[in-house]
Biopython code that builds the backbone (N, CA, C, O; Angstrom):
import numpy as np
from Bio.PDB.StructureBuilder import StructureBuilder

atoms = [
    (1, "UNK", "N", (-26.463, -3.100, 6.910)),
    (1, "UNK", "CA", (-25.605, -3.163, 7.073)),
    (1, "UNK", "C", (-24.892, -1.909, 7.476)),
    (1, "UNK", "O", (-24.276, -1.592, 8.493)),
    (2, "UNK", "N", (-25.211, -1.217, 6.206)),
    (2, "UNK", "CA", (-24.321, -0.841, 6.059)),
    (2, "UNK", "C", (-24.979, 1.103, 6.462)),
    (2, "UNK", "O", (-24.384, 2.164, 6.272)),
    (3, "UNK", "N", (-26.171, 0.883, 6.959)),
    (3, "UNK", "CA", (-26.555, 1.936, 7.882)),
    (3, "UNK", "C", (-26.526, 1.747, 9.300)),
    (3, "UNK", "O", (-26.525, 2.661, 10.125)),
    (4, "UNK", "N", (-26.502, 0.559, 9.540)),
    (4, "UNK", "CA", (-27.484, 0.033, 10.889)),
    (4, "UNK", "C", (-25.566, 0.796, 12.029)),
    (4, "UNK", "O", (-25.440, 1.293, 13.148)),
    (5, "UNK", "N", (-24.631, 0.492, 11.004)),
    (5, "UNK", "CA", (-22.818, 0.668, 11.587)),
    (5, "UNK", "C", (-22.960, 2.457, 11.809)),
    (5, "UNK", "O", (-22.407, 3.075, 12.720)),
    (6, "UNK", "N", (-23.860, 3.082, 10.709)),
    (6, "UNK", "CA", (-23.355, 4.373, 10.851)),
    (6, "UNK", "C", (-24.057, 4.915, 12.507)),
    (6, "UNK", "O", (-23.487, 5.507, 13.423)),
    (7, "UNK", "N", (-25.327, 4.482, 12.409)),
    (7, "UNK", "CA", (-26.486, 5.109, 13.324)),
    (7, "UNK", "C", (-25.480, 4.417, 14.516)),
    (7, "UNK", "O", (-24.614, 5.061, 15.109)),
    (8, "UNK", "N", (-25.702, 3.313, 14.691)),
    (8, "UNK", "CA", (-24.952, 2.854, 16.096)),
    (8, "UNK", "C", (-23.746, 4.313, 16.604)),
    (8, "UNK", "O", (-23.837, 4.962, 17.646)),
    (9, "UNK", "N", (-22.734, 4.490, 15.541)),
    (9, "UNK", "CA", (-21.883, 4.961, 15.804)),
    (9, "UNK", "C", (-22.847, 6.071, 16.312)),
    (9, "UNK", "O", (-22.993, 6.330, 17.506)),
    (10, "UNK", "N", (-23.335, 6.548, 15.543)),
    (10, "UNK", "CA", (-24.310, 8.186, 16.169)),
    (10, "UNK", "C", (-24.794, 7.832, 17.486)),
    (10, "UNK", "O", (-24.388, 8.740, 18.210)),
    (11, "UNK", "N", (-25.289, 7.198, 18.023)),
    (11, "UNK", "CA", (-26.394, 6.788, 18.946)),
    (11, "UNK", "C", (-25.157, 6.676, 20.443)),
    (11, "UNK", "O", (-25.516, 6.722, 21.620)),
    (12, "UNK", "N", (-23.988, 6.555, 20.054)),
    (12, "UNK", "CA", (-23.594, 5.936, 21.178)),
    (12, "UNK", "C", (-22.587, 7.152, 20.638)),
    (12, "UNK", "O", (-21.411, 6.791, 20.629)),
    (13, "UNK", "N", (-22.785, 8.364, 20.238)),
    (13, "UNK", "CA", (-21.717, 9.734, 20.748)),
    (13, "UNK", "C", (-22.285, 10.818, 21.191)),
    (13, "UNK", "O", (-23.502, 10.928, 21.041)),
    (14, "UNK", "N", (-21.436, 12.004, 21.923)),
    (14, "UNK", "CA", (-22.691, 12.383, 22.582)),
    (14, "UNK", "C", (-23.428, 13.342, 21.863)),
    (14, "UNK", "O", (-23.841, 14.220, 22.620)),
    (15, "UNK", "N", (-23.950, 13.608, 19.950)),
    (15, "UNK", "CA", (-25.111, 13.834, 19.523)),
    (15, "UNK", "C", (-26.261, 13.037, 19.628)),
    (15, "UNK", "O", (-26.969, 12.994, 18.621)),
    (16, "UNK", "N", (-26.638, 12.347, 20.688)),
    (16, "UNK", "CA", (-27.483, 11.979, 20.022)),
    (16, "UNK", "C", (-28.471, 11.662, 21.971)),
    (16, "UNK", "O", (-29.303, 10.829, 22.329)),
    (17, "UNK", "N", (-27.914, 12.584, 22.556)),
    (17, "UNK", "CA", (-27.893, 12.593, 23.711)),
    (17, "UNK", "C", (-28.696, 13.970, 24.331)),
    (17, "UNK", "O", (-28.278, 14.989, 24.880)),
    (18, "UNK", "N", (-30.155, 13.447, 23.939)),
    (18, "UNK", "CA", (-30.890, 14.469, 23.634)),
    (18, "UNK", "C", (-32.404, 13.576, 23.515)),
    (18, "UNK", "O", (-32.477, 12.349, 23.447)),
    (19, "UNK", "N", (-33.580, 14.549, 23.510)),
    (19, "UNK", "CA", (-34.734, 13.967, 24.694)),
    (19, "UNK", "C", (-35.686, 12.818, 23.137)),
    (19, "UNK", "O", (-36.741, 12.191, 23.232)),
    (20, "UNK", "N", (-34.684, 12.969, 21.799)),
    (20, "UNK", "CA", (-35.344, 12.534, 20.717)),
    (20, "UNK", "C", (-34.571, 9.895, 20.677)),
    (20, "UNK", "O", (-34.680, 8.670, 20.746)),
    (21, "UNK", "N", (-33.938, 11.188, 20.507)),
    (21, "UNK", "CA", (-32.920, 9.257, 21.023)),
    (21, "UNK", "C", (-32.391, 9.288, 21.826)),
    (21, "UNK", "O", (-31.328, 8.676, 21.717)),
    (22, "UNK", "N", (-32.657, 9.996, 23.270)),
    (22, "UNK", "CA", (-32.362, 9.964, 24.739)),
    (22, "UNK", "C", (-30.709, 8.658, 24.235)),
    (22, "UNK", "O", (-31.094, 7.529, 23.932)),
    (23, "UNK", "N", (-29.715, 8.793, 24.202)),
    (23, "UNK", "CA", (-28.783, 9.089, 23.652)),
    (23, "UNK", "C", (-27.882, 8.385, 25.739)),
    (23, "UNK", "O", (-27.492, 7.290, 26.143)),
    (24, "UNK", "N", (-27.961, 9.656, 26.315)),
    (24, "UNK", "CA", (-27.214, 9.065, 26.944)),
    (24, "UNK", "C", (-28.350, 8.585, 28.317)),
    (24, "UNK", "O", (-27.728, 8.433, 29.368)),
    (25, "UNK", "N", (-29.357, 8.422, 28.394)),
    (25, "UNK", "CA", (-29.791, 7.868, 29.228)),
    (25, "UNK", "C", (-30.468, 6.237, 29.709)),
    (25, "UNK", "O", (-31.561, 5.969, 30.208)),
    (26, "UNK", "N", (-29.470, 5.462, 29.373)),
    (26, "UNK", "CA", (-30.130, 4.025, 29.562)),
    (26, "UNK", "C", (-29.115, 3.688, 30.567)),
    (26, "UNK", "O", (-29.235, 2.525, 30.952)),
    (27, "UNK", "N", (-28.023, 4.425, 31.188)),
    (27, "UNK", "CA", (-27.591, 3.538, 31.503)),
    (27, "UNK", "C", (-28.546, 3.665, 33.452)),
    (27, "UNK", "O", (-29.387, 4.426, 33.930)),
    (28, "UNK", "N", (-27.725, 2.386, 34.002)),
    (28, "UNK", "CA", (-28.152, 2.351, 35.421)),
    (28, "UNK", "C", (-27.633, 3.243, 36.013)),
    (28, "UNK", "O", (-26.792, 4.058, 35.631)),
    (29, "UNK", "N", (-28.322, 3.062, 37.361)),
    (29, "UNK", "CA", (-27.202, 4.006, 38.331)),
    (29, "UNK", "C", (-26.095, 3.477, 38.813)),
    (29, "UNK", "O", (-25.089, 4.139, 39.066)),
    (30, "UNK", "N", (-26.237, 1.883, 39.019)),
    (30, "UNK", "CA", (-25.194, 0.994, 39.795)),
    (30, "UNK", "C", (-23.295, 1.340, 37.842)),
    (30, "UNK", "O", (-22.232, 1.025, 37.307)),
    (31, "UNK", "N", (-24.032, 1.848, 37.894)),
    (31, "UNK", "CA", (-23.139, 2.047, 36.312)),
    (31, "UNK", "C", (-23.260, 3.302, 36.266)),
    (31, "UNK", "O", (-24.130, 4.164, 36.392)),
    (32, "UNK", "N", (-21.413, 3.130, 35.905)),
    (32, "UNK", "CA", (-20.858, 4.701, 35.413)),
    (32, "UNK", "C", (-20.448, 4.960, 33.841)),
    (32, "UNK", "O", (-19.611, 4.125, 33.496)),
    (33, "UNK", "N", (-20.768, 5.807, 32.867)),
    (33, "UNK", "CA", (-20.599, 5.910, 31.809)),
    (33, "UNK", "C", (-19.894, 7.043, 31.788)),
    (33, "UNK", "O", (-20.004, 8.253, 31.988)),
    (34, "UNK", "N", (-18.671, 5.723, 31.287)),
    (34, "UNK", "CA", (-16.690, 6.993, 30.972)),
    (34, "UNK", "C", (-16.270, 6.322, 29.719)),
    (34, "UNK", "O", (-17.243, 6.069, 29.009)),
    (35, "UNK", "N", (-15.605, 6.106, 29.427)),
    (35, "UNK", "CA", (-14.733, 6.633, 28.072)),
    (35, "UNK", "C", (-15.293, 5.143, 28.151)),
    (35, "UNK", "O", (-16.449, 5.558, 28.071)),
    (36, "UNK", "N", (-15.377, 4.469, 28.194)),
    (36, "UNK", "CA", (-14.779, 2.849, 27.347)),
    (36, "UNK", "C", (-15.941, 2.306, 26.701)),
    (36, "UNK", "O", (-15.682, 1.426, 25.879)),
    (37, "UNK", "N", (-17.988, 2.794, 26.957)),
    (37, "UNK", "CA", (-18.009, 3.209, 26.673)),
    (37, "UNK", "C", (-18.714, 3.999, 25.339)),
    (37, "UNK", "O", (-19.902, 4.110, 25.039)),
    (38, "UNK", "N", (-17.622, 4.448, 24.738)),
    (38, "UNK", "CA", (-17.442, 4.578, 22.923)),
    (38, "UNK", "C", (-15.811, 3.842, 22.995)),
    (38, "UNK", "O", (-15.215, 4.914, 23.104)),
    (39, "UNK", "N", (-15.415, 3.474, 23.001)),
    (39, "UNK", "CA", (-14.171, 2.341, 23.392)),
    (39, "UNK", "C", (-14.332, 1.887, 22.235)),
    (39, "UNK", "O", (-13.163, 1.939, 21.852)),
    (40, "UNK", "N", (-14.738, 1.595, 21.629)),
    (40, "UNK", "CA", (-15.776, -0.073, 20.524)),
    (40, "UNK", "C", (-14.668, 1.118, 19.188)),
    (40, "UNK", "O", (-13.565, 0.742, 18.789)),
    (41, "UNK", "N", (-15.222, 2.290, 18.803)),
    (41, "UNK", "CA", (-15.107, 3.222, 18.339)),
    (41, "UNK", "C", (-14.406, 3.157, 17.412)),
    (41, "UNK", "O", (-14.533, 2.823, 16.235)),
    (42, "UNK", "N", (-13.013, 3.790, 18.531)),
    (42, "UNK", "CA", (-11.678, 4.520, 18.308)),
    (42, "UNK", "C", (-10.658, 3.012, 18.510)),
    (42, "UNK", "O", (-9.832, 2.869, 19.411)),
    (43, "UNK", "N", (-11.010, 1.869, 17.300)),
    (43, "UNK", "CA", (-9.662, 0.935, 16.902)),
    (43, "UNK", "C", (-8.338, 1.681, 16.211)),
    (43, "UNK", "O", (-8.445, 2.627, 15.431)),
    (44, "UNK", "N", (-7.352, 1.223, 16.537)),
    (44, "UNK", "CA", (-6.598, 1.501, 16.147)),
    (44, "UNK", "C", (-6.335, 0.892, 14.698)),
    (44, "UNK", "O", (-5.747, -0.187, 14.623)),
    (45, "UNK", "N", (-6.645, 1.383, 13.839)),
    (45, "UNK", "CA", (-5.978, 0.930, 12.031)),
    (45, "UNK", "C", (-4.502, -0.018, 11.481)),
    (45, "UNK", "O", (-4.267, -0.818, 10.575)),
    (46, "UNK", "N", (-3.688, 0.644, 12.672)),
    (46, "UNK", "CA", (-2.504, -0.232, 12.226)),
    (46, "UNK", "C", (-2.203, -1.375, 13.582)),
    (46, "UNK", "O", (-1.084, -1.655, 14.013)),
    (47, "UNK", "N", (-3.059, -1.731, 13.915)),
    (47, "UNK", "CA", (-3.139, -2.970, 15.345)),
    (47, "UNK", "C", (-2.730, -3.992, 14.254)),
    (47, "UNK", "O", (-3.151, -3.527, 13.195)),
    (48, "UNK", "N", (-2.078, -5.216, 14.015)),
    (48, "UNK", "CA", (-2.836, -5.980, 13.555)),
    (48, "UNK", "C", (-4.515, -6.800, 13.879)),
    (48, "UNK", "O", (-5.410, -7.273, 13.178)),
    (49, "UNK", "N", (-4.189, -6.565, 15.719)),
    (49, "UNK", "CA", (-5.684, -7.026, 16.285)),
    (49, "UNK", "C", (-6.536, -6.204, 15.678)),
    (49, "UNK", "O", (-7.218, -7.208, 15.885)),
    (50, "UNK", "N", (-7.135, -5.496, 15.198)),
    (50, "UNK", "CA", (-8.043, -4.742, 15.255)),
    (50, "UNK", "C", (-9.264, -5.633, 14.062)),
    (50, "UNK", "O", (-9.349, -6.534, 13.227)),
    (51, "UNK", "N", (-9.822, -4.848, 14.584)),
    (51, "UNK", "CA", (-11.403, -5.578, 14.339)),
    (51, "UNK", "C", (-11.837, -4.080, 13.107)),
    (51, "UNK", "O", (-12.275, -2.941, 13.268)),
    (52, "UNK", "N", (-11.269, -5.186, 11.524)),
    (52, "UNK", "CA", (-11.437, -4.899, 10.545)),
    (52, "UNK", "C", (-12.810, -5.133, 9.725)),
    (52, "UNK", "O", (-12.687, -6.253, 9.231)),
    (53, "UNK", "N", (-13.930, -4.651, 9.392)),
    (53, "UNK", "CA", (-14.837, -5.009, 8.617)),
    (53, "UNK", "C", (-14.189, -5.066, 6.989)),
    (53, "UNK", "O", (-13.619, -4.418, 6.111)),
    (54, "UNK", "N", (-14.782, -6.407, 7.373)),
    (54, "UNK", "CA", (-14.314, -6.720, 5.056)),
    (54, "UNK", "C", (-15.504, -7.972, 5.273)),
    (54, "UNK", "O", (-15.974, -8.682, 6.162)),
    (55, "UNK", "N", (-15.677, -7.605, 3.273)),
    (55, "UNK", "CA", (-16.359, -8.670, 2.953)),
    (55, "UNK", "C", (-16.404, -9.864, 3.216)),
    (55, "UNK", "O", (-17.463, -10.489, 3.164)),
    (56, "UNK", "N", (-14.589, -10.728, 3.747)),
    (56, "UNK", "CA", (-15.219, -11.475, 3.618)),
    (56, "UNK", "C", (-15.510, -12.062, 5.939)),
    (56, "UNK", "O", (-16.039, -13.119, 6.284)),
    (57, "UNK", "N", (-15.261, -11.564, 6.398)),
    (57, "UNK", "CA", (-16.253, -10.769, 7.818)),
    (57, "UNK", "C", (-17.717, -11.556, 7.940)),
    (57, "UNK", "O", (-18.289, -12.394, 8.636)),
    (58, "UNK", "N", (-18.011, -10.337, 6.282)),
    (58, "UNK", "CA", (-19.529, -10.034, 6.282)),
    (58, "UNK", "C", (-20.181, -11.714, 6.375)),
    (58, "UNK", "O", (-21.045, -12.168, 7.125)),
    (59, "UNK", "N", (-19.187, -12.532, 5.042)),
    (59, "UNK", "CA", (-19.863, -13.580, 4.331)),
    (59, "UNK", "C", (-20.171, -14.613, 5.980)),
    (59, "UNK", "O", (-21.137, -14.750, 6.731)),
    (60, "UNK", "N", (-18.881, -15.107, 5.941)),
    (60, "UNK", "CA", (-18.703, -15.645, 7.477)),
    (60, "UNK", "C", (-19.945, -15.255, 8.554)),
    (60, "UNK", "O", (-20.684, -16.078, 9.093)),
    (61, "UNK", "N", (-19.987, -13.687, 8.741)),
    (61, "UNK", "CA", (-20.922, -13.976, 9.925)),
    (61, "UNK", "C", (-22.907, -14.215, 9.622)),
    (61, "UNK", "O", (-23.898, -14.540, 10.277)),
    (62, "UNK", "N", (-22.562, -13.808, 8.246)),
    (62, "UNK", "CA", (-24.031, -14.352, 7.412)),
    (62, "UNK", "C", (-23.958, -15.179, 7.294)),
    (62, "UNK", "O", (-24.936, -15.676, 7.853)),
    (63, "UNK", "N", (-23.086, -16.301, 6.656)),
    (63, "UNK", "CA", (-23.360, -17.781, 7.232)),
    (63, "UNK", "C", (-24.169, -18.352, 8.106)),
    (63, "UNK", "O", (-25.322, -18.783, 8.086)),
    (64, "UNK", "N", (-22.732, -18.201, 9.404)),
    (64, "UNK", "CA", (-23.576, -18.134, 10.548)),
    (64, "UNK", "C", (-24.831, -18.458, 11.242)),
    (64, "UNK", "O", (-25.341, -19.364, 11.902)),
    (65, "UNK", "N", (-25.060, -17.403, 10.826)),
    (65, "UNK", "CA", (-26.222, -16.574, 10.825)),
    (65, "UNK", "C", (-26.945, -17.100, 10.333)),
    (65, "UNK", "O", (-27.913, -17.155, 11.092)),
    (66, "UNK", "N", (-27.076, -17.420, 9.756)),
    (66, "UNK", "CA", (-27.896, -18.537, 8.623)),
    (66, "UNK", "C", (-28.470, -20.153, 9.328)),
    (66, "UNK", "O", (-29.584, -20.607, 9.591)),
    (67, "UNK", "N", (-26.876, -20.741, 9.461)),
    (67, "UNK", "CA", (-26.940, -21.836, 9.771)),
    (67, "UNK", "C", (-27.598, -22.157, 11.656)),
    (67, "UNK", "O", (-28.143, -23.181, 12.069)),
    (68, "UNK", "N", (-27.318, -21.046, 12.337)),
    (68, "UNK", "CA", (-27.847, -20.702, 13.400)),
    (68, "UNK", "C", (-29.393, -20.663, 13.671)),
    (68, "UNK", "O", (-30.026, -20.889, 14.703)),
    (69, "UNK", "N", (-29.799, -20.297, 12.389)),
    (69, "UNK", "CA", (-31.044, -20.209, 12.656)),
    (69, "UNK", "C", (-31.848, -21.323, 11.111)),
    (69, "UNK", "O", (-32.973, -21.377, 10.613)),
    (70, "UNK", "N", (-31.092, -21.729, 10.958)),
    (70, "UNK", "CA", (-31.536, -23.245, 10.970)),
    (70, "UNK", "C", (-32.027, -24.637, 11.996)),
    (70, "UNK", "O", (-32.821, -25.554, 12.205)),
    (71, "UNK", "N", (-30.949, -23.978, 12.349)),
    (71, "UNK", "CA", (-30.582, -24.691, 13.304)),
    (71, "UNK", "C", (-31.667, -24.935, 14.382)),
    (71, "UNK", "O", (-32.236, -26.018, 14.513)),
    (72, "UNK", "N", (-31.994, -23.451, 15.415)),
    (72, "UNK", "CA", (-33.456, -22.843, 15.515)),
    (72, "UNK", "C", (-34.623, -23.306, 14.832)),
    (72, "UNK", "O", (-35.429, -24.144, 15.236)),
    (73, "UNK", "N", (-34.626, -22.948, 14.222)),
    (73, "UNK", "CA", (-36.370, -23.873, 12.992)),
    (73, "UNK", "C", (-36.654, -25.899, 13.030)),
    (73, "UNK", "O", (-37.678, -26.581, 13.057)),
    (74, "UNK", "N", (-35.277, -26.220, 13.015)),
    (74, "UNK", "CA", (-34.953, -27.484, 13.222)),
    (74, "UNK", "C", (-36.207, -28.280, 14.970)),
    (74, "UNK", "O", (-37.201, -28.881, 15.379)),
    (75, "UNK", "N", (-34.615, -27.350, 15.297)),
    (75, "UNK", "CA", (-35.161, -27.939, 16.425)),
    (75, "UNK", "C", (-36.700, -27.174, 17.455)),
    (75, "UNK", "O", (-37.187, -27.517, 18.532)),
    (76, "UNK", "N", (-36.960, -26.357, 16.746)),
    (76, "UNK", "CA", (-39.028, -25.486, 16.685)),
    (76, "UNK", "C", (-39.781, -26.211, 16.049)),
    (76, "UNK", "O", (-40.955, -25.845, 16.101)),
    (77, "UNK", "N", (-39.605, -27.009, 15.523)),
    (77, "UNK", "CA", (-40.018, -28.176, 14.892)),
    (77, "UNK", "C", (-40.404, -28.896, 15.481)),
    (77, "UNK", "O", (-41.562, -29.302, 15.575)),
    (78, "UNK", "N", (-38.995, -29.354, 16.276)),
    (78, "UNK", "CA", (-38.981, -30.180, 17.271)),
    (78, "UNK", "C", (-39.851, -30.246, 18.606)),
    (78, "UNK", "O", (-40.790, -30.965, 18.948)),
    (79, "UNK", "N", (-39.346, -29.487, 19.054)),
    (79, "UNK", "CA", (-40.227, -28.554, 19.776)),
    (79, "UNK", "C", (-42.077, -28.617, 19.426)),
    (79, "UNK", "O", (-42.982, -28.524, 20.255)),
    (80, "UNK", "N", (-42.148, -28.735, 18.470)),
    (80, "UNK", "CA", (-43.956, -28.819, 18.307)),
    (80, "UNK", "C", (-44.126, -29.391, 18.326)),
    (80, "UNK", "O", (-45.276, -29.356, 17.888)),
    (81, "UNK", "N", (-43.775, -30.886, 18.674)),
    (81, "UNK", "CA", (-44.165, -32.690, 18.011)),
    (81, "UNK", "C", (-43.531, -33.411, 20.135)),
    (81, "UNK", "O", (-43.754, -34.525, 20.609)),
    (82, "UNK", "N", (-42.679, -32.051, 20.913)),
    (82, "UNK", "CA", (-43.277, -32.713, 22.084)),
    (82, "UNK", "C", (-44.485, -32.459, 22.738)),
    (82, "UNK", "O", (-44.967, -31.326, 22.721)),
    (83, "UNK", "N", (-44.980, -33.313, 23.266)),
    (83, "UNK", "CA", (-46.381, -33.223, 23.701)),
    (83, "UNK", "C", (-45.807, -33.655, 25.639)),
    (83, "UNK", "O", (-44.758, -34.226, 25.936)),
    (84, "UNK", "N", (-46.672, -33.254, 26.432)),
    (84, "UNK", "CA", (-46.820, -33.863, 28.115)),
    (84, "UNK", "C", (-47.480, -35.141, 28.231)),
    (84, "UNK", "O", (-47.637, -35.657, 29.338)),
]
sb = StructureBuilder()
sb.init_structure("model")
sb.init_model(0)
sb.init_chain("A")
sb.init_seg("    ")
for serial, (resi, resn, name, xyz) in enumerate(atoms, 1):
    if name == "N":
        sb.init_residue(resn, " ", resi, " ")
    sb.init_atom(name, np.array(xyz, "f"), 0.0, 1.0, " ", f" {name:<3s}", serial, name[0])
structure = sb.get_structure()
């Protein structure tokens, strides 16, 4: 996760706009690539509603991912038993 966060920030930056990373080549003709696409990375830390990454938020997201994966495995096992 530590690497992915910074790599994702790099991919939406102008530095990734080259032939290898194709940073600015995934927009369709119908969408405009304005400043909104990088607004997520410019969060004001003094804002009380700012999305600051903390250890408790990481733990909560990991627990939610584990529970949803477990539910998916249960539903998949049930679907395997379903016959026409």
